[in-house]
Phi, psi and omega in degrees: 000141178230134179254130177234167181296332183248356184196165171241132179242134178239127184238150176231112183294347181285344182070192179284155173296131187298338182283351180257115177295149181303325182286352178252009178301128180087351180252333182230152176220157181204137179285136178291326180224091185298331179293314180292318179299316179300319178298311180297324179295316179294330178276002182059036177254003179217142175279179178297149180288140173099000182262348186298315183292315180292325178295318177301312181299315181297315182293322178295318179295315178304322182277000180076024180256163178289152180298155177297149179251126183252135172242117184250009177276120181070241180288133179286127180223139172241133177250127178250110184285139175273154175292161184304307178257084188301314182298319178295319180298316180297314179301314180298316184284330174292321179296321180270002179055042181261353181274131177257120181253000000 
C-alpha cells in the first residue's frame, strides 16, 4: 500500500488470476486458491467471492468519491482517490456518520 496526498494505492504483485481474460475483468471472479478460500468461507472469515469490486464502487459512490481506478497491466493495482479537501471531507462524514471503519 502506498499513501499519496491525492490517493491511496493498493497493489498485488500476483496480477490477475490467469483464468480470467482481461476483457472480463470486473465481470467475472475466480479464487486463486479455492481450498484456502473454502476454508476461510466455512470459518466465516471470507465473504462470497466476486463482491469486492462492486462493493468498492458502491461505497465510493455513496461517499461522493470518484470510482476506484484499476490497473491490470503487470502488477494489479487499485487507486482510491481522495477528495480535494480531504480534512473537510472527513469532518463532514464523521459528523454525518457516513464513514465505515
